[in-house]
N, C-alpha and C positions, 0 to 999 in steps of 0.2 A: 022539277028544277032543284027544290031543296034537297031531294034524295041524291041527285047527282053531285051537288055541292058537298054534301056530307060525305059521300063516297070519296070525292077528290081529297077532302081534308084528311080522311082516314088513311088514304094511300100515301100522302105526304108524310104524315105522322109515322106511318109504318116504315117508310124508307129511312127517316131520321133515326128511329129506334134501331133499325137494322144496322145502320152505320155505326152506332155506338156499340152494338153488340158484336159486330164482325171482328174476328181476331186480327190483331195487327200483323202486318207482313213481317216475316222473319228477317232479322238483320243478317246480311252476308258477312261471313259464311256460317251457315247453320248445318253444314255437313262437310265431309272431306272434300278437298280440292284435288282434281287430277292434274298432274304436270307431265306434259309430253316431253320426253328426252329423245332427241332425234338420232341418237347414236346407241350402239350396243351396250348391254350391261357390263360394268367393270372398267370402262374407259374413263378418261379424265372428266368428261362432261357428266356422265352418269354418277361417278364416284363423288364429285364435288357437289352436284345437285342434291344428293342425299344428305351430305353434311350441311349444306347451306339451309336446308329446310327441316332438319331433324328436330328443331324445337318449335316448329309452327304450331303444334297443339297446345303449347303453354298459353295460359290465359292472357298474359301480357302481350302476346302476339296475335294469332288468329283464333286460338281456342279450338282449332280443328286441324287434323293432320293433313299434310300434303302427300299424296300418293304418286310415286313415280311410275310412269307407263312408258316403256321403250318402244319407239316406232322408228327403227333404223333403216337405212338404205340410201344409196346414191349420195353419200356425203352429207346427209341431212335432208335432202330434198323430199324423200318419202314422207317423213314426219311433218315437215313444215307445210307441205301441200295439203296434208290431211287436216292440220289445224285450221287452215284457211277455208277449206271446202266442207269439212264435216264437224269440226269442233264446235262446242256450244258457245253461245255469246252471253251466257248468264253469269260469268265469273267463275265457273267451276271447271273450266279448261284453261290451264296455263300452258305455256311452252317455255322451254329454255331456248335462248338464242346463242349463236356463235358468230362473232364478227372476227375476221372478214368473211367467213364462210357463206352465210345466207345472202350477204350483199353482193359478193363477187359472182355467186351462182345466178342471182337475179339479173346481173349485167350480161352474163354470157349465155344463159339459157332462158327459155320461155317458161319461167316458173309461175306458180300461182301467187307468189309472195315477192315483196320487195320492202323497202323501208316504210312505205306508205300503207302497207296492209297490217302492220303490227303496231300495237300500243306499247311502247317501252314502259317498264315498271321500275326495274333497278338492276344494277350490275354487281356481281360478287367477286369477279376475278379477272386477271389478265395473265395468260399463260404463254410464255414465249415458245417458239419452235426451236428444237435443238437437233443437230446433226449427229446421228448415232451409227455405230457399226457393231457387229457381234463381238463378244468378249474375245474370241479366238481369232479375230480378223488380223491380217498382217499389217493393216493400216492403223497407225497410232496417232497421226496428226491430220489436220485438214490438208496440209500440203502433200502428204503421202497419197491421199485419196485423189486430189486434183491431178497429180502426176500420173496415177493409174488411168484416170479418165482421158487424159490427153494422149497417152501412149496406146490406149485401147478404145478408139472411138466406137460408140454404140454399146459398150459393155458396162458402163457405170450406171447400174440400175439403182434408183433411189425411190423408195416407196413413201406413202403417206396415207392419211385417213380418208381420202376421196378426191374427187375432182374439184378444183378451185376452192379448196379449203385452205387454211393457213399454211399447211405443210406443202401443198402444191405451189402456192405463191413463193414460199421460201426456196423450193427447188428451182422454180423459174428464175428467181433472182440470183441464186447461186450459179446456175448455168451461164447467165449473162455476165455477172460480175467477175467470175473466175475464168471465163472464156473456155469452158469445158462442156462437151456434149453430155447432157444428163437425160437418161431414159426414165421418165417418171412412171411409177406403177401405182395406180390408185387401189386402195384396199376398201373393205366395207366398214372401216372405223379404226380408231386408234389401237384397240386391242389386237385385232388380226394383223395390223401393220407392225406392231411391236413383236408379235409372234413370228412373223416372217423374217424380221431382222435377226431375232435370237436364233432362229433355225437356219440362218444363212441362205435363205431363199433369194435374197437380194444382197447387193454389195453394201448398201447403206440405206438409211431412212431418215426422214424428218418426223419427229414426234413431239408430244407435249413435254415441256420441262417437268411437269408433275409426274407423268408416267415414267419418264426416264429416271427421275429421282428415286422412284420406288423400285426400279429395275436395274440399279447400278451394278449389282453383282453379276448381271448377265450381259451387259453391254459396255461399250466405251463411248463416251460423249465427247465429240471432237470440237464442236463450236456451237455458239448460241446466236440465233438470228434476232438480235435486239441491239439497242444502242449502248448498253453497258452490261457488265457481268451481273449475275443474280446472286443474292445472298445465300440461296439454297445450294448453288453450285459455284462457289467463289473461284474455283480453279479452272473453270471452263471459259476460254476466251471467246470474245465476239468475233464475227467475220471481219468487222472493221479493224480489229486489232491486227489481223493478218493483212490488212490493206485492201479488202474487198468490200465493195459498196452494197452490202446487204443490210437493210435497216430494220425497223420494227413493224413493217407492213403486215407480217404474218403473225404477230402476237394475237393470241386467241382471247378475245373478250367474251366473257360468259355472264349471262344474267337471265332474267325472266321477263316475259311479255305476254300480253293478251292479243288475240286477233281483233281487228277493228270491229266495232259493234257492241262491245261490252259497255254497260252503263257507266257514265262518268264517275258517279259516286263510288262505284266499286274500284275503278282505276285509282281514284284519289286515295281510298283507304289502303289499297295494296301498296301504292307508291310511298305511303307514309310508314307502313309496317315493315316492309321488306328490308330497307336499309338498316333499321334498328336490329332486325334479326341477324343480318349479315355481320353487323358490328358487335354482336353479343360476345362476351368473353369465351363461352364454351364453343361457339362457332369458330372464332378466330383461332383458338388453341388447337382445335381439331384440324383445321386447314393447315396450320403451320406444322403440326405433327406429321401430316401426310405429304409435306412438300408441295402443297398447293398454293401458288401465289394468289394473294387477294388484292382486290382494288374495288372498294365500294363506291358506286356512283348512283346519283339520284335519277329520277325519271327525266328531269330537265337536262341533266348532263348526258344521259344515254341518248336522248332524242337528238341532241346536238352532235354527239359522236357518230350516230347513224348517218346524218346528213354530211358531215365532214368526210367520213370514210368513203361514202359513195362517190363523192367528187374525186377524192384521191385515187380510189381503186379504178375508176373509169379511165383515168390517165395512165395509171400503172399497167393495167391489163392491156391497154391499147399498145403500149410500148413492148411489154414482155411477150405478147402473143403474135406480134407482126412477123411476117416471114421475110 
Protein backbone atom coordinates (compact mmCIF):
# COMPACT_ATOMS: atom_id res chain seq x y z
CA UNK A 1 0.00 0.00 0.00
CA UNK A 2 2.82 2.37 0.96
CA UNK A 3 4.54 1.62 -2.37
CA UNK A 4 1.39 2.46 -4.31
CA UNK A 5 0.92 5.69 -2.39
CA UNK A 6 4.54 6.64 -2.98
CA UNK A 7 4.21 5.93 -6.71
CA UNK A 8 1.05 8.01 -6.82
CA UNK A 9 2.76 10.97 -5.14
CA UNK A 10 5.69 10.70 -7.50
CA UNK A 11 3.36 10.67 -10.49
CA UNK A 12 1.60 13.84 -9.31
CA UNK A 13 4.91 15.55 -8.61
CA UNK A 14 6.13 14.55 -12.06
CA UNK A 15 3.06 16.02 -13.77
CA UNK A 16 3.43 19.28 -11.84
CA UNK A 17 7.11 19.53 -12.75
CA UNK A 18 6.31 18.73 -16.38
CA UNK A 19 3.74 21.49 -16.39
CA UNK A 20 6.34 23.97 -15.22
CA UNK A 21 8.91 22.75 -17.72
CA UNK A 22 6.61 22.51 -20.76
CA UNK A 23 7.17 25.33 -23.27
CA UNK A 24 4.48 28.03 -23.33
CA UNK A 25 2.16 28.00 -26.33
CA UNK A 26 3.37 30.44 -28.98
CA UNK A 27 1.38 33.63 -29.23
CA UNK A 28 -0.50 34.18 -32.51
CA UNK A 29 0.93 34.86 -34.99
CA UNK A 30 4.29 33.14 -34.79
CA UNK A 31 4.57 32.54 -38.54
CA UNK A 32 3.33 34.18 -41.77
CA UNK A 33 -0.44 34.45 -42.29
CA UNK A 34 -2.02 33.40 -45.60
CA UNK A 35 -4.67 35.72 -47.03
CA UNK A 36 -6.92 34.35 -49.75
CA UNK A 37 -7.81 36.92 -52.40
CA UNK A 38 -10.70 35.55 -54.44
CA UNK A 39 -9.89 37.55 -57.58
CA UNK A 40 -6.98 37.47 -60.07
CA UNK A 41 -3.63 39.20 -59.51
CA UNK A 42 -3.53 42.86 -60.53
CA UNK A 43 -7.20 43.65 -59.95
CA UNK A 44 -8.43 46.19 -57.41
CA UNK A 45 -8.99 43.68 -54.60
CA UNK A 46 -5.59 42.06 -55.08
CA UNK A 47 -3.81 45.38 -55.56
CA UNK A 48 -5.38 46.99 -52.50
CA UNK A 49 -5.01 43.89 -50.31
CA UNK A 50 -1.26 44.00 -50.84
CA UNK A 51 -1.13 47.70 -49.90
CA UNK A 52 -3.43 47.22 -46.89
CA UNK A 53 -1.18 44.49 -45.46
CA UNK A 54 2.27 45.60 -46.63
CA UNK A 55 3.35 46.65 -43.11
CA UNK A 56 1.89 43.63 -41.27
CA UNK A 57 5.41 42.41 -40.47
CA UNK A 58 6.22 45.52 -38.45
CA UNK A 59 6.48 44.78 -34.74
CA UNK A 60 3.80 47.34 -33.84
CA UNK A 61 1.30 45.34 -35.89
CA UNK A 62 1.60 41.54 -36.29
CA UNK A 63 5.36 41.06 -36.45
CA UNK A 64 4.70 38.55 -39.24
CA UNK A 65 4.07 39.08 -42.96
CA UNK A 66 0.70 38.46 -44.59
CA UNK A 67 1.09 36.44 -47.79
CA UNK A 68 -1.50 36.94 -50.55
CA UNK A 69 -2.73 33.77 -52.28
CA UNK A 70 -5.03 34.23 -55.28
CA UNK A 71 -7.88 31.74 -55.71
CA UNK A 72 -10.01 33.31 -58.42
CA UNK A 73 -13.10 32.14 -60.27
CA UNK A 74 -16.87 32.58 -60.58
CA UNK A 75 -16.84 36.13 -59.29
CA UNK A 76 -15.16 35.10 -56.02
CA UNK A 77 -17.15 31.93 -55.36
CA UNK A 78 -14.22 29.56 -55.93
CA UNK A 79 -12.04 31.23 -53.31
CA UNK A 80 -14.73 31.83 -50.67
CA UNK A 81 -16.03 28.26 -50.97
CA UNK A 82 -12.44 27.04 -50.52
CA UNK A 83 -11.94 29.16 -47.40
CA UNK A 84 -15.06 27.71 -45.78
CA UNK A 85 -14.44 24.10 -46.82
CA UNK A 86 -10.65 23.79 -46.70
CA UNK A 87 -9.15 26.81 -44.99
CA UNK A 88 -7.55 26.32 -41.57
CA UNK A 89 -9.34 27.55 -38.45
CA UNK A 90 -6.13 28.34 -36.55
CA UNK A 91 -5.91 32.00 -37.54
CA UNK A 92 -3.41 31.43 -40.34
CA UNK A 93 -6.00 31.54 -43.14
CA UNK A 94 -7.57 34.94 -43.69
CA UNK A 95 -9.72 35.96 -46.63
CA UNK A 96 -10.56 39.23 -48.22
CA UNK A 97 -14.29 39.86 -48.58
CA UNK A 98 -16.16 41.94 -51.13
CA UNK A 99 -19.61 43.36 -50.43
CA UNK A 100 -22.08 43.21 -52.13
CA UNK A 101 -20.42 40.34 -54.01
CA UNK A 102 -20.37 37.50 -51.49
CA UNK A 103 -23.71 38.48 -49.96
CA UNK A 104 -25.61 38.73 -53.25
CA UNK A 105 -24.06 35.45 -54.44
CA UNK A 106 -25.17 33.70 -51.25
CA UNK A 107 -28.71 34.98 -51.87
CA UNK A 108 -28.88 33.86 -55.50
CA UNK A 109 -26.73 30.71 -55.48
CA UNK A 110 -26.27 27.70 -53.22
CA UNK A 111 -22.87 28.80 -51.93
CA UNK A 112 -20.97 27.36 -48.98
CA UNK A 113 -20.81 30.84 -47.50
CA UNK A 114 -23.05 33.65 -46.32
CA UNK A 115 -22.81 36.37 -43.69
CA UNK A 116 -23.01 33.75 -40.93
CA UNK A 117 -20.03 31.68 -42.10
CA UNK A 118 -17.52 34.53 -41.86
CA UNK A 119 -16.11 36.35 -38.85
CA UNK A 120 -15.72 39.99 -39.85
CA UNK A 121 -12.38 41.52 -38.84
CA UNK A 122 -12.07 44.98 -40.43
CA UNK A 123 -12.80 46.97 -43.61
CA UNK A 124 -10.19 48.99 -45.50
CA UNK A 125 -12.08 50.48 -48.47
CA UNK A 126 -15.26 51.34 -50.36
CA UNK A 127 -14.78 51.40 -54.13
CA UNK A 128 -17.70 52.61 -56.30
CA UNK A 129 -18.54 51.12 -59.69
CA UNK A 130 -18.05 53.38 -62.70
CA UNK A 131 -19.38 53.07 -66.24
CA UNK A 132 -16.57 53.00 -68.80
CA UNK A 133 -16.07 52.77 -72.57
CA UNK A 134 -12.91 52.42 -74.70
CA UNK A 135 -10.94 55.60 -75.34
CA UNK A 136 -11.83 55.50 -79.05
CA UNK A 137 -15.54 54.84 -78.41
CA UNK A 138 -17.97 57.14 -80.27
CA UNK A 139 -19.95 57.49 -77.00
CA UNK A 140 -18.84 60.41 -74.89
CA UNK A 141 -21.69 60.66 -72.40
CA UNK A 142 -24.10 58.39 -70.57
CA UNK A 143 -26.92 59.77 -72.71
CA UNK A 144 -25.03 58.79 -75.90
CA UNK A 145 -24.77 55.23 -74.63
CA UNK A 146 -28.41 55.02 -73.57
CA UNK A 147 -29.53 56.33 -76.96
CA UNK A 148 -27.50 53.61 -78.70
CA UNK A 149 -28.99 50.94 -76.43
CA UNK A 150 -32.55 52.03 -77.10
CA UNK A 151 -32.01 52.30 -80.86
CA UNK A 152 -30.23 48.92 -81.00
CA UNK A 153 -32.00 46.51 -78.61
CA UNK A 154 -29.79 43.61 -77.55
CA UNK A 155 -26.57 45.25 -78.74
CA UNK A 156 -25.59 47.24 -75.64
CA UNK A 157 -23.09 44.82 -74.12
CA UNK A 158 -21.84 45.81 -70.66
CA UNK A 159 -19.29 43.67 -68.83
CA UNK A 160 -18.14 43.34 -65.22
CA UNK A 161 -16.06 41.20 -62.88
CA UNK A 162 -18.55 38.32 -62.55
CA UNK A 163 -22.11 37.36 -61.71
CA UNK A 164 -23.86 39.23 -58.89
CA UNK A 165 -20.80 41.27 -58.03
CA UNK A 166 -21.18 45.03 -57.62
CA UNK A 167 -20.65 45.58 -61.34
CA UNK A 168 -23.51 43.23 -62.20
CA UNK A 169 -25.81 44.98 -59.72
CA UNK A 170 -24.87 48.36 -61.25
CA UNK A 171 -25.70 47.01 -64.72
CA UNK A 172 -29.05 45.71 -63.50
CA UNK A 173 -29.83 49.05 -61.88
CA UNK A 174 -28.79 50.93 -65.00
CA UNK A 175 -31.00 48.80 -67.24
CA UNK A 176 -34.03 49.41 -65.07
CA UNK A 177 -33.44 53.07 -64.21
CA UNK A 178 -32.54 54.10 -67.77
CA UNK A 179 -35.16 51.83 -69.36
CA UNK A 180 -32.57 50.40 -71.74
CA UNK A 181 -31.86 46.73 -72.61
CA UNK A 182 -28.45 45.82 -71.16
CA UNK A 183 -26.71 42.57 -72.10
CA UNK A 184 -24.43 41.83 -69.15
CA UNK A 185 -21.19 39.93 -69.88
CA UNK A 186 -19.55 38.40 -66.75
CA UNK A 187 -15.77 38.19 -66.84
CA UNK A 188 -13.29 36.29 -64.63
CA UNK A 189 -12.44 39.41 -62.62
CA UNK A 190 -11.81 43.14 -62.86
CA UNK A 191 -8.58 42.82 -64.87
CA UNK A 192 -10.02 40.77 -67.77
CA UNK A 193 -13.15 42.95 -67.65
CA UNK A 194 -11.01 46.07 -68.08
CA UNK A 195 -9.00 44.43 -70.86
CA UNK A 196 -12.19 43.56 -72.75
CA UNK A 197 -13.36 47.18 -72.58
CA UNK A 198 -9.99 48.55 -73.66
CA UNK A 199 -9.96 46.04 -76.54
CA UNK A 200 -13.51 47.07 -77.54
CA UNK A 201 -14.78 43.52 -77.16
CA UNK A 202 -17.84 45.02 -75.45
CA UNK A 203 -19.59 48.36 -75.91
CA UNK A 204 -19.13 49.37 -72.27
CA UNK A 205 -18.37 48.02 -68.83
CA UNK A 206 -18.71 48.61 -65.13
CA UNK A 207 -15.46 48.47 -63.21
CA UNK A 208 -13.94 49.68 -59.97
CA UNK A 209 -13.25 53.37 -59.60
CA UNK A 210 -9.70 52.52 -58.50
CA UNK A 211 -9.00 50.41 -61.62
CA UNK A 212 -10.55 53.06 -63.85
CA UNK A 213 -8.48 55.76 -62.15
CA UNK A 214 -5.29 53.90 -63.04
CA UNK A 215 -6.47 53.29 -66.63
CA UNK A 216 -7.73 56.77 -67.52
CA UNK A 217 -5.38 57.05 -70.50
CA UNK A 218 -7.07 54.06 -72.17
CA UNK A 219 -10.76 54.56 -71.32
CA UNK A 220 -13.49 57.16 -70.92
CA UNK A 221 -15.43 57.22 -67.64
CA UNK A 222 -19.04 58.23 -68.23
CA UNK A 223 -20.74 57.94 -64.83
CA UNK A 224 -20.33 56.77 -61.25
CA UNK A 225 -22.80 54.50 -59.45
CA UNK A 226 -22.79 56.29 -56.12
CA UNK A 227 -24.69 58.98 -54.26
CA UNK A 228 -22.14 61.71 -54.96
CA UNK A 229 -19.06 62.41 -57.05
CA UNK A 230 -15.72 61.13 -55.83
CA UNK A 231 -12.68 63.23 -54.98
CA UNK A 232 -10.44 61.06 -57.19
CA UNK A 233 -12.68 61.66 -60.25
CA UNK A 234 -14.33 65.01 -59.56
CA UNK A 235 -15.39 65.54 -63.18
CA UNK A 236 -17.32 62.27 -63.44
CA UNK A 237 -21.06 62.76 -62.70
CA UNK A 238 -23.27 60.31 -60.85
CA UNK A 239 -26.21 58.55 -62.51
CA UNK A 240 -28.46 60.55 -60.21
CA UNK A 241 -27.15 63.79 -61.70
CA UNK A 242 -28.53 62.57 -65.04
CA UNK A 243 -31.86 61.84 -63.35
CA UNK A 244 -31.48 58.06 -63.13
CA UNK A 245 -32.15 56.15 -59.91
CA UNK A 246 -28.87 54.26 -59.56
CA UNK A 247 -27.69 54.43 -55.94
CA UNK A 248 -24.69 53.13 -53.97
CA UNK A 249 -25.84 49.47 -53.84
CA UNK A 250 -22.91 48.42 -56.03
CA UNK A 251 -20.18 50.18 -54.02
CA UNK A 252 -17.54 47.54 -53.33
CA UNK A 253 -16.65 47.30 -49.63
CA UNK A 254 -13.37 45.44 -49.09
CA UNK A 255 -11.83 44.05 -45.95
CA UNK A 256 -10.65 40.92 -44.18
CA UNK A 257 -12.44 38.08 -42.43
CA UNK A 258 -11.89 34.63 -40.94
CA UNK A 259 -14.05 31.57 -41.45
CA UNK A 260 -16.18 30.62 -38.46
CA UNK A 261 -14.30 28.44 -35.99
CA UNK A 262 -11.21 30.57 -35.41
CA UNK A 263 -10.51 31.05 -31.67
CA UNK A 264 -12.07 34.21 -30.25
CA UNK A 265 -8.79 35.51 -28.81
CA UNK A 266 -7.28 35.49 -32.32
CA UNK A 267 -10.32 37.26 -33.78
CA UNK A 268 -10.11 39.86 -31.02
CA UNK A 269 -6.41 40.55 -31.61
CA UNK A 270 -6.83 40.73 -35.40
CA UNK A 271 -9.83 43.05 -35.00
CA UNK A 272 -7.73 45.37 -32.86
CA UNK A 273 -4.63 45.43 -35.08
CA UNK A 274 -6.08 45.61 -38.61
CA UNK A 275 -7.85 49.00 -38.27
CA UNK A 276 -4.62 50.50 -36.88
CA UNK A 277 -2.71 49.09 -39.86
CA UNK A 278 -5.29 50.38 -42.35
CA UNK A 279 -5.09 53.85 -40.78
CA UNK A 280 -1.29 53.97 -40.70
CA UNK A 281 0.16 56.94 -42.59
CA UNK A 282 2.10 54.82 -45.08
CA UNK A 283 -0.97 52.70 -45.88
CA UNK A 284 -3.24 55.71 -46.38
CA UNK A 285 -0.66 57.51 -48.52
CA UNK A 286 -0.12 54.49 -50.79
CA UNK A 287 -3.86 53.97 -51.20
CA UNK A 288 -4.40 57.61 -52.14
CA UNK A 289 -1.46 57.59 -54.54
CA UNK A 290 -3.02 54.65 -56.41
CA UNK A 291 -6.54 56.13 -56.51
CA UNK A 292 -7.89 53.53 -54.11
CA UNK A 293 -10.78 54.87 -51.98
CA UNK A 294 -10.43 54.00 -48.29
CA UNK A 295 -13.00 53.52 -45.55
CA UNK A 296 -11.78 51.91 -42.35
CA UNK A 297 -14.45 50.09 -40.36
CA UNK A 298 -14.16 48.03 -37.17
CA UNK A 299 -15.34 44.45 -36.64
CA UNK A 300 -18.57 45.69 -35.04
CA UNK A 301 -19.25 48.10 -37.89
CA UNK A 302 -18.56 45.47 -40.55
CA UNK A 303 -20.75 42.87 -38.82
CA UNK A 304 -23.62 45.37 -38.79
CA UNK A 305 -22.93 46.29 -42.43
CA UNK A 306 -23.11 42.60 -43.43
CA UNK A 307 -26.54 42.25 -41.80
CA UNK A 308 -27.91 45.51 -43.17
CA UNK A 309 -26.67 44.82 -46.70
CA UNK A 310 -28.15 41.32 -46.72
CA UNK A 311 -31.60 42.69 -45.88
CA UNK A 312 -31.22 45.44 -48.48
CA UNK A 313 -29.88 43.14 -51.23
CA UNK A 314 -32.62 40.55 -50.80
CA UNK A 315 -35.20 43.21 -51.64
CA UNK A 316 -33.11 44.82 -54.36
CA UNK A 317 -32.34 41.56 -56.18
CA UNK A 318 -35.96 40.42 -55.91
CA UNK A 319 -36.92 43.59 -57.74
CA UNK A 320 -34.07 43.69 -60.28
CA UNK A 321 -34.24 40.02 -61.32
CA UNK A 322 -37.99 39.57 -61.58
CA UNK A 323 -39.30 39.03 -65.08
